[in-house]
C-alpha positions in Angstrom: -3.1 20.8 -3.9 -6.9 20.7 -3.5 -8.8 17.5 -3.3 -12.5 17.0 -4.0 -14.2 13.7 -3.4 -17.4 12.0 -4.4 -18.7 8.6 -3.5 -21.1 6.4 -5.3 -21.9 3.4 -7.4 -23.0 -0.1 -6.4 -19.8 -0.6 -4.2 -19.8 2.9 -2.7 -16.5 3.7 -4.3 -14.6 7.0 -3.9 -13.5 9.2 -6.8 -11.0 12.1 -6.3 -10.4 15.3 -8.2 -6.9 16.5 -7.6 -6.3 20.2 -8.4 -3.4 22.6 -8.7 -5.5 25.7 -8.3 -2.7 28.1 -9.3 -2.1 26.3 -12.6 -5.8 25.5 -13.1 -4.8 21.9 -13.9 -6.6 18.8 -12.5 -6.7 15.0 -12.6 -9.3 12.5 -11.6 -8.3 9.4 -9.6 -10.8 6.6 -10.4 -14.2 6.8 -12.0 -16.9 5.0 -10.1 -20.3 4.8 -11.6 -22.3 8.0 -11.1 -19.6 9.9 -9.3 -17.7 11.9 -11.9 -20.3 14.3 -13.3 -20.4 16.5 -10.3 -16.6 16.6 -10.1 -16.4 17.5 -13.8 -19.0 20.2 -13.3 -16.9 21.6 -10.5 -13.8 21.6 -12.8 -15.7 23.4 -15.5 -17.1 26.0 -13.1 -13.5 26.8 -11.9 -12.0 26.4 -15.4 -9.7 23.6 -14.4 -8.1 21.7 -17.3 -8.7 18.0 -16.4 -5.7 16.2 -18.1 -5.7 12.7 -16.6 -8.0 9.9 -15.5 -5.6 7.9 -13.3 -7.1 4.4 -12.6 -5.7 2.7 -9.5 -6.8 -0.7 -11.0 -9.2 -2.2 -13.5 -12.0 -3.4 -11.3 -15.4 -2.3 -12.7 -16.3 -0.2 -9.7 -13.3 2.1 -10.3 -13.6 2.4 -14.1 -17.4 2.5 -14.8 -17.5 6.3 -15.5 -14.5 6.5 -17.8 -16.5 7.5 -20.8 -18.3 10.3 -18.8 -14.9 11.8 -18.2 -13.6 11.6 -21.7 -16.9 12.8 -23.2 -16.6 15.9 -21.0 -12.9 16.5 -21.5 -11.9 14.8 -24.8 -8.2 15.5 -24.3 -8.1 13.5 -21.0 -5.5 10.7 -21.0 -6.7 7.5 -19.4 -3.8 5.8 -17.6 -3.6 2.4 -15.9 -1.0 -0.2 -15.1 -0.4 -2.4 -18.1 -1.6 -5.5 -16.1 -4.9 -3.7 -15.5 -5.6 -2.8 -19.1 -7.3 -6.1 -20.0 -10.1 -5.2 -17.5 -10.5 -1.9 -19.3 -10.7 -3.7 -22.6 -13.1 -6.3 -21.3 -14.9 -4.5 -18.5 -17.5 -6.0 -16.2 -17.8 -8.1 -13.1 -16.8 -11.8 -12.9 -19.2 -12.3 -10.0 -22.5 -10.9 -11.1 -24.2 -9.1 -14.0 -23.9 -5.4 -13.8 -27.2 -3.4 -14.3 -25.4 -1.2 -16.8 -22.7 -1.5 -19.5 -19.2 -0.2 -19.4 -17.8 0.7 -22.8 -14.5 -1.1 -23.5 -11.4 0.9 -24.4 -7.7 0.8 -24.5 -5.5 2.9 -22.2 -3.9 6.0 -23.5 -0.7 5.2 -21.6 0.5 3.2 -18.6 1.3 3.8 -15.0 4.6 2.3 -14.0 6.4 1.9 -10.7 8.5 4.9 -10.0 6.8 7.1 -12.6 5.9 10.7 -11.7 2.7 12.2 -12.8 2.6 16.0 -12.8 -0.6 18.0 -12.3 0.7 21.5 -12.5 3.1 21.7 -9.5 1.5 18.7 -7.8 3.6 15.5 -8.3 2.1 12.0 -7.8 4.6 9.1 -7.5 3.3 5.8 -8.8 3.9 2.7 -6.8 2.9 -0.7 -8.2 1.2 -2.5 -5.4 -0.3 -5.8 -6.5 -2.2 -8.1 -4.3 -5.8 -6.9 -4.6 -5.3 -6.9 -8.4 -2.2 -7.6 -10.5 -2.2 -4.1 -12.0 -3.0 -2.2 -8.8 -1.1 1.1 -8.1 -1.2 3.7 -5.4 -0.3 7.4 -6.0 1.8 9.3 -3.4 1.9 13.0 -3.2 5.0 13.2 -1.0 5.1 17.0 -0.8 1.5 16.9 0.6 1.9 13.8 2.7 -1.1 12.2 0.9 -1.5 8.6 -0.4 -4.3 7.8 -2.8 -4.4 4.1 -1.8 -7.1 2.6 -4.1 -8.1 -0.7 -2.7 -4.8 -1.6 -1.1 -5.3 0.0 2.4 -8.4 1.6 3.9 -9.6 2.6 7.4 -9.6 -0.6 9.4 -9.2 -2.8 6.4 -7.2 -4.0 3.4 -8.0 -5.0 -0.1 -9.6 -8.3 -0.9 -7.2 -10.9 -2.2 -9.7 -13.7 -3.0 -10.6 -12.3 -6.4 -9.2 -14.0 -9.6 -6.0 -11.9 -9.8 -5.6 -11.4 -6.0 -2.6 -12.7 -4.2 -2.2 -12.6 -0.4 1.6 -12.6 -0.4 1.8 -9.8 -2.9 -0.8 -7.9 -0.9 1.3 -8.2 2.2 4.4 -7.1 0.4 2.6 -4.1 -1.1 1.2 -3.1 2.4 4.7 -3.5 3.9 5.9 -1.0 1.3 3.3 1.7 2.0 3.7 1.2 5.8 7.2 2.7 5.4 5.6 6.1 4.7 5.4 8.7 7.6 2.7 8.2 10.2 1.2 11.5 9.3 0.5 10.5 5.7 -3.2 10.9 4.8 -4.6 7.8 3.3 -7.4 8.4 0.8 -8.8 5.0 -0.2 -11.1 3.6 -2.8 -13.7 2.9 -0.2 -14.5 4.3 3.2 -13.3 7.4 5.1 -9.9 9.1 5.2 -7.4 7.7 7.6 -3.6 7.9 8.2 -0.7 5.6 8.0 -0.1 6.0 11.8 -3.7 5.2 12.6 -3.6 2.0 10.5 -0.2 1.1 11.9 -1.6 1.1 15.4 -5.3 0.2 14.9 -5.7 -2.0 11.7 -6.1 -5.6 12.8 -4.7 -6.9 9.4 -1.6 -4.8 9.6 -0.9 -6.0 13.2 -1.8 -9.6 12.6 0.6 -9.8 9.7 3.4 -8.0 11.6 3.4 -5.0 9.2 3.2 -2.3 11.8 7.0 -2.2 12.3 9.2 -0.1 10.0 11.8 -1.9 7.9 
C-alpha cells in the first residue's frame, strides 16, 4: 500500500490517495477544496485506476472537491455513510458563507460498519464512529497497521462535538473503540500531522482526561 497526501482548503484538510501499486488501483479518502487535482494527476501519470472516493463524513471541508474527482475519473464511486448523505445532497457550511459553491449530489453507495472496501489487495475496514458527525466513519487497513481517522482523532486532539450533529458521548464511545487498536497503528487524520495510537494514548489530553487510554 502506498499513500500520497495533500493538504489544503479553508480548513487545511488532508486528502489521501491510497494505492495498490501492483494492481494499479487507487482510492481517494476525502476531497478537500483544492487538494485533489495534484493527486489525480499523479494517478494519471502512473496509470492508476481510481475507483472510489471514500468520504469519512459529510462536512464541507471534506467533500468540496467531489466533482473534480468524478470529472477526472467518471467511473469513481462516491461512498459515504447513509447518515452523512444529506450533507452531500445539501452541501455548505452552517456557520458561514463559503466563497465557492459545492455541487450537490447523491452517494453512489454507502459505507457501513463492518464493511470491507477492497483497493486491489488493500483492504479497508469501515468503522462507524459518530460523535463529530452522525455519519462519521474511519477506515482501518489492518494488514498495514494504518487508520484513516477523519476528524475523530488527530495529533493531540479529537473531533469537535459542538456542531449540529455532534455528540460528546458518542464521540467518547467512538474514541474508546479505536483506542483498542495496537499502539503502533499509524493515524492519518483529516487535519494535522501523522500520529500513532500509542502516542495519543500517552500524550493526548482528551484521551487521558476521559479515561480512554486504558484498553478494554
